[in-house]
C-alpha positions as CSV (number, residue, x, y, z in Angstrom):
1,M,57.8,-64.0,9.3
2,R,58.5,-64.8,12.8
3,H,60.9,-67.5,12.1
4,R,63.2,-65.3,9.9
5,E,62.9,-62.8,13.0
6,R,64.1,-65.4,15.2
7,G,66.6,-66.3,13.0
8,R,67.9,-62.7,12.0
9,D,68.0,-62.0,16.3
10,G,69.8,-65.1,16.9
11,R,72.7,-64.3,14.1
12,Q,72.9,-60.8,16.0
13,N,72.7,-62.1,19.3
14,G,75.5,-64.5,18.4
15,G,77.7,-61.8,16.5
16,R,77.3,-59.8,19.6
17,R,78.6,-62.9,22.1
18,F,81.4,-63.4,19.8
19,L,82.7,-59.9,19.5
20,G,82.4,-60.2,23.7
21,V,84.8,-63.3,23.5
22,L,87.2,-62.0,21.2
23,P,89.2,-59.4,23.1
24,W,89.9,-62.5,25.5
25,L,90.9,-64.9,22.6
26,M,93.0,-62.5,21.6
27,I,94.6,-62.0,25.3
28,V,94.8,-65.7,25.5
29,G,96.4,-66.0,22.2
30,G,98.8,-63.7,22.9
31,V,100.1,-65.5,26.1
32,V,100.3,-68.5,24.0
33,Y,102.1,-66.9,21.2
34,D,104.6,-65.6,23.7
35,L,105.2,-69.1,25.5
36,G,105.6,-70.9,22.4
37,T,108.0,-68.2,20.5
38,P,111.9,-67.0,21.0
39,D,112.1,-63.7,22.9
40,T,112.5,-61.8,19.4
41,F,108.9,-62.4,18.6
42,T,106.3,-60.3,20.3
43,A,102.2,-60.6,20.8
44,A,101.8,-56.8,21.5
45,P,99.6,-56.6,18.5
46,L,97.2,-58.9,20.0
47,F,97.3,-57.5,23.4
48,T,96.9,-54.1,22.0
49,A,94.2,-55.1,19.7
50,A,92.0,-56.1,22.6
51,P,90.9,-53.0,24.2
52,L,90.4,-51.4,21.0
53,I,87.8,-53.9,19.8
54,A,85.9,-53.4,23.0
55,A,85.8,-50.0,23.1
56,P,83.0,-49.5,20.4
57,F,80.6,-52.0,21.3
58,F,80.6,-52.6,25.2
59,S,80.5,-50.5,28.2
60,M,83.3,-48.7,29.7
61,R,83.7,-51.1,32.5
62,Y,84.2,-54.1,30.3
63,T,87.0,-51.8,28.1
64,L,88.7,-51.2,31.3
65,A,88.8,-54.6,32.2
66,T,89.8,-55.5,29.0
67,G,92.6,-53.1,29.1
68,A,93.6,-54.1,32.7
69,A,93.9,-57.9,31.5
70,A,96.0,-56.6,28.3
71,C,98.4,-54.7,30.6
72,A,98.4,-57.8,33.2
73,A,99.2,-60.4,30.6
74,V,102.0,-58.3,29.1
75,A,103.4,-57.7,32.5
76,G,102.9,-61.1,33.5
77,M,104.7,-62.5,30.5
78,H,107.4,-60.5,31.1
79,V,108.0,-61.4,34.7
80,Y,107.5,-65.3,33.9
81,S,110.5,-64.6,31.3
82,D,112.4,-62.3,33.4
83,R,112.5,-59.6,30.8
84,I,110.5,-57.5,32.8
85,L,113.2,-54.8,33.4
86,R,114.5,-54.8,29.9
87,I,113.7,-51.7,27.4
88,P,111.8,-53.5,24.7
89,A,109.8,-55.1,27.7
90,I,108.8,-51.5,29.2
91,T,108.5,-50.0,25.5
92,E,105.9,-52.8,24.9
93,L,104.1,-52.6,28.4
94,L,103.8,-48.8,27.6
95,T,102.5,-49.3,24.3
96,V,99.5,-51.7,25.5
97,F,98.6,-49.2,28.6
98,T,98.7,-46.6,26.1
99,V,96.0,-48.0,23.6
100,S,94.3,-49.3,26.7
101,V,93.6,-45.7,27.7
102,L,92.8,-44.6,24.3
103,A,90.3,-47.4,24.2
104,L,88.6,-45.6,27.1
105,F,88.5,-42.0,25.4
106,I,87.0,-43.9,22.1
107,N,84.6,-45.8,24.1
108,R,83.5,-42.6,25.9
109,I,83.0,-40.5,22.5
110,V,80.7,-43.4,20.9
111,R,78.6,-43.6,24.3
112,R,78.0,-39.8,23.9
113,S,77.6,-39.7,20.4
114,G,74.9,-43.0,20.5
115,E,73.2,-40.9,23.7
116,R,73.0,-37.8,21.2
117,L,71.8,-40.0,18.5
118,A,69.3,-41.5,20.3
119,S,68.1,-38.3,22.5
120,A,67.5,-36.6,18.8
121,R,65.3,-39.5,17.4
122,V,62.9,-39.6,20.7
123,V,62.6,-35.9,20.1
124,A,61.9,-36.5,16.7
125,E,59.4,-39.0,17.0
126,A,58.0,-37.3,19.8
127,A,57.4,-34.1,17.5
128,Q,56.0,-36.4,15.3
129,R,53.4,-37.9,16.8
130,A,52.6,-34.5,18.2
131,V,51.9,-33.5,14.9
132,L,50.1,-36.4,13.5
133,P,47.4,-37.0,15.8
134,T,45.2,-40.3,15.6
135,P,42.0,-39.3,13.7
136,D,38.5,-39.9,15.0
137,E,37.3,-43.5,13.9
138,R,34.2,-42.3,12.3
139,I,33.6,-39.3,10.7
140,D,30.3,-38.0,8.8
141,G,29.4,-41.6,7.7
142,L,33.2,-42.6,7.4
143,Q,35.5,-45.4,9.2
144,V,38.7,-44.1,9.1
145,A,42.2,-45.5,10.5
146,A,45.7,-44.2,10.1
147,R,48.7,-45.6,10.8
148,Y,52.7,-44.3,10.9
149,E,55.0,-47.1,10.6
150,A,58.8,-45.8,11.2
151,A,61.3,-47.6,9.8
152,E,63.2,-50.4,11.5
153,R,66.8,-49.9,13.1
154,D,68.3,-46.7,13.3
155,A,66.9,-44.8,10.3
156,L,66.3,-41.4,11.0
157,I,63.1,-40.0,11.4
158,G,61.1,-39.1,7.9
159,G,58.7,-36.5,6.9
160,D,55.6,-38.5,6.5
161,L,52.3,-36.8,7.0
162,Y,48.5,-37.6,7.1
163,A,45.3,-35.8,8.3
164,V,41.5,-35.9,7.8
165,Q,39.0,-32.9,8.2
166,E,35.4,-32.6,8.3
167,T,34.5,-29.6,6.8
168,P,31.6,-27.4,5.1
169,H,32.5,-29.1,1.9
170,G,32.7,-32.8,3.1
171,V,35.7,-34.7,4.5
172,R,39.1,-33.6,3.4
173,L,42.2,-35.8,3.7
174,I,46.1,-35.5,2.6
175,V,48.6,-38.0,2.8
176,G,52.2,-36.6,1.9
177,D,56.0,-37.1,2.0
178,V,58.4,-34.3,2.8
179,R,62.0,-34.1,1.4
180,G,64.7,-34.6,4.2
181,K,64.9,-36.5,7.4
182,G,65.1,-35.4,11.1
183,L,63.7,-32.4,13.1
184,D,63.6,-30.4,9.7
185,A,61.3,-32.6,8.0
186,V,59.1,-32.4,10.8
187,G,59.1,-29.0,11.2
188,T,57.8,-29.0,7.4
189,V,55.2,-31.9,8.5
190,A,53.9,-29.2,10.9
191,L,53.6,-26.3,8.3
192,V,52.0,-28.8,5.6
193,L,49.4,-29.9,8.2
194,G,48.6,-26.4,9.7
195,A,48.0,-25.0,6.1
196,F,45.9,-27.8,5.0
197,R,43.9,-27.9,8.2
198,E,43.1,-24.3,7.6
199,A,42.9,-24.4,3.8
200,A,40.8,-27.5,4.0
201,E,37.6,-25.1,6.1
202,Q,38.0,-22.1,3.9
203,E,38.5,-23.3,0.5
204,V,35.7,-24.1,-1.7
205,S,37.5,-26.4,-4.0
206,L,40.4,-29.5,-3.7
207,A,42.4,-27.5,-6.3
208,G,42.2,-24.3,-4.2
209,V,43.5,-26.1,-1.0
210,A,46.4,-27.5,-3.2
211,Q,47.3,-23.9,-4.0
212,R,46.9,-22.6,-0.5
213,L,49.6,-25.4,0.9
214,E,51.9,-24.4,-2.5
215,R,51.9,-20.7,-1.1
216,A,52.6,-21.8,2.4
217,L,55.6,-23.5,1.3
218,A,56.8,-20.6,-0.7
219,R,56.5,-18.2,1.8
220,E,58.8,-20.4,4.3
221,G,61.3,-20.8,1.4
222,A,61.6,-17.1,1.2
223,R,61.8,-17.0,4.6
224,D,64.4,-19.0,5.1
225,A,66.2,-17.8,2.0
226,G,69.0,-20.8,1.8
227,L,69.6,-23.3,-0.8
228,E,68.3,-26.1,1.2
229,S,64.7,-24.3,1.0
230,F,64.8,-23.8,-2.7
231,E,65.5,-27.7,-3.0
232,G,62.6,-28.7,-0.5
233,F,59.6,-30.0,-1.9
234,T,56.6,-32.3,-0.6
235,T,54.7,-35.1,-2.6
236,A,51.2,-35.1,-1.3
237,V,47.9,-36.4,-2.4
238,L,44.6,-34.7,-1.6
239,A,41.2,-36.2,-1.3
240,E,38.0,-34.9,-0.9
241,I,34.5,-37.0,0.0
242,P,31.6,-34.9,-0.2
243,R,28.5,-35.2,2.0
244,G,26.7,-38.2,1.0
245,G,30.1,-39.9,0.1
246,E,29.0,-41.1,-3.4
247,R,32.3,-39.4,-4.8
248,V,35.8,-39.4,-3.8
249,R,37.8,-36.5,-5.6
250,V,41.8,-36.4,-5.5
251,V,44.6,-33.8,-6.2
252,N,47.6,-35.5,-6.8
253,R,51.1,-33.8,-6.5
254,G,53.7,-36.0,-7.5
255,H,52.7,-38.9,-5.0
256,P,51.8,-42.5,-5.5
257,A,48.4,-42.9,-6.5
258,P,45.5,-43.6,-3.9
259,L,43.8,-47.1,-4.3
260,L,39.6,-47.7,-4.1
261,L,39.2,-51.1,-2.5
262,A,35.4,-52.3,-3.5
263,A,33.7,-54.3,-1.0
264,D,34.1,-57.2,-3.4
265,G,37.7,-57.2,-3.9
266,A,38.0,-55.3,-7.0
267,L,40.5,-52.5,-7.1
268,L,40.9,-49.3,-8.6
269,V,43.9,-47.1,-9.0
270,L,42.9,-43.4,-8.8
271,D,45.9,-42.3,-11.4
272,P,46.0,-38.4,-12.3
273,P,44.9,-37.6,-15.4
274,E,48.1,-35.8,-15.7
275,R,51.5,-35.7,-13.6
276,A,52.1,-32.7,-11.7
277,L,55.1,-31.4,-9.8
278,P,54.9,-31.8,-5.9
279,L,54.3,-29.0,-4.1
280,G,57.3,-26.5,-3.6
281,M,58.0,-26.9,-7.0
282,D,55.0,-25.4,-8.8
283,L,55.9,-22.6,-11.0
284,G,52.2,-21.4,-11.1
285,T,51.6,-21.8,-15.0
286,E,49.0,-24.7,-14.7
287,P,46.0,-25.3,-12.4
288,D,45.3,-28.5,-10.4
289,L,43.5,-31.0,-12.0
290,V,40.9,-32.7,-10.2
291,S,39.8,-36.3,-11.0
292,E,36.5,-37.7,-9.5
293,T,35.7,-41.2,-8.9
294,P,32.2,-43.0,-7.8
295,Y,33.2,-44.3,-4.2
296,P,30.9,-47.3,-3.8
297,P,29.0,-48.2,-0.6
298,G,31.5,-50.4,1.4
299,G,34.6,-49.2,-0.5
300,T,38.0,-48.2,1.0
301,L,40.1,-45.7,0.0
302,L,44.1,-46.2,0.7
303,L,46.3,-43.5,0.9
304,Y,49.7,-44.2,1.4
305,T,53.5,-43.0,1.2
306,D,56.3,-44.4,-0.9
307,G,57.4,-46.1,2.1
308,L,54.8,-48.6,1.0
309,S,55.5,-48.8,-2.7
310,E,58.9,-49.0,-2.4
311,A,59.6,-51.5,0.2
312,R,62.1,-53.9,-1.1
313,D,62.6,-57.4,-0.3
314,A,65.8,-59.6,0.1
315,H,66.1,-59.6,-3.7
316,D,65.3,-56.0,-4.2
317,V,61.9,-56.3,-5.4
318,M,59.8,-53.6,-4.3
319,Y,56.1,-54.1,-2.6
320,D,53.5,-53.7,-5.2
321,P,50.2,-52.9,-3.3
322,R,48.1,-53.3,-6.4
323,R,49.0,-57.2,-6.6
324,R,49.1,-57.8,-3.0
325,L,45.7,-56.4,-2.1
326,G,43.7,-56.7,-5.4
327,G,40.9,-59.3,-5.1
328,R,40.7,-59.2,-1.4
329,A,37.9,-58.4,0.9
330,F,38.4,-56.4,4.1
331,S,35.6,-55.7,6.7
332,G,36.8,-52.4,7.4
333,P,40.0,-50.1,7.4
334,E,41.8,-50.8,10.7
335,E,41.8,-54.5,9.4
336,L,43.0,-53.6,5.7
337,L,46.0,-51.4,7.8
338,D,46.9,-54.2,9.7
339,V,47.2,-56.7,6.8
340,V,49.0,-54.2,4.8
341,V,51.6,-53.7,7.6
342,A,52.0,-57.4,8.6
343,D,52.4,-57.9,4.5
344,V,55.1,-55.5,4.3
345,R,57.0,-56.7,7.3
346,R,56.7,-60.2,5.6
347,H,58.2,-59.0,2.4
348,T,61.0,-56.9,3.9
349,G,61.7,-59.2,6.5
350,G,61.4,-56.3,9.2
351,A,63.9,-54.4,7.3
352,A,62.4,-51.6,6.1
353,T,64.4,-48.6,5.3
354,D,62.0,-46.2,4.9
355,D,58.9,-44.8,7.1
356,M,55.5,-45.5,6.1
357,A,52.3,-43.7,6.3
358,L,48.6,-45.3,5.6
359,L,45.3,-43.4,5.5
360,A,42.3,-45.7,4.9
361,V,38.8,-44.3,5.1
362,T,35.4,-47.1,4.3
363,R,32.2,-46.0,3.4
364,R,29.9,-47.7,5.7
365,V,26.4,-49.0,4.3
366,E,23.4,-49.2,6.2
367,R,23.2,-52.8,6.4
368,Q,26.5,-54.8,6.5
369,S,26.7,-58.1,4.9
370,P,28.1,-60.8,6.9
371,R,31.6,-60.4,8.1
372,R,34.1,-61.5,5.1
373,R,37.3,-63.4,5.8
374,T,40.5,-61.8,4.5
375,T,42.4,-64.1,2.0
376,P,45.9,-64.7,3.0
377,A,48.5,-62.7,1.6
378,H,50.4,-63.6,-1.4
379,P,53.9,-65.3,-0.3
């Protein structure tokens, strides 16, 4: 993976170096062209293109230097040819000068747009971190680990969410994915998590928690009263581990199914008994179905968003967590998430296009067996 990343970085740096040299190559090429052709031929297109190439990729100073060099080259060529006072020469010089000034305006616009985009992303990331605090490592006999992996490059902030809550009814968890991107999605994340934390404490059943979330989204949609609010939805999976931790209950609302990894490497997919609509799309005609599964000692429950299951490699093949994790054993939730994150990066070549939220919960045992070594990831 490191070799591939170094190769990609090398190609990117090489491309940027070439772009940095290209304007000057065009100026030199224009001079050579003017010197080697009759007066009726002109290299003005090469001179005018030089600052335009520099404008969107480099600094104001670099663009200014490129434009000044292009104007000086044009003036110098006409002085050398004793044509500086002729109308075609003056027109050509004015053209290059005007385009150079335009390149400076383009550079200014690009820089301001980039700053606004960077500022919006920083604000969104800060807001997302504020609503997604790191859960405690140990909760009611369980080991807990969470991870939020933002998409690489300049992808917009998504609406992935997770939360863990210790309640009178046991430990309750949620992992979800809000439709949309940016600050609006972060706002909906805050709404869903706030409703979850309240409902997790008060509702007796896990189905009741899901219905409280449904009502919270419905109220927000009615308050917004806009087209976007009617199109909005949140896929989510809710889980409950009662006191003692011997069983795990799950409600799935249109979300990727959680995985239950036993201590011996056996893997069970917690598919819902029936497919249900995401939160925000429920018509209120059917109650939520709760599935229940034994939770073996040393077993780890993994909840995740589709940033994991839909991560694609260079051949557009999606990452399959069932195949990649089946038959493997992990010492705890942190090690599991470390392996998953590294494996996804290896699979995508570091070019993930969607955010990824991961939540792993391991049922501890009183006497741990000797630490197992994880097997290497599938190639």
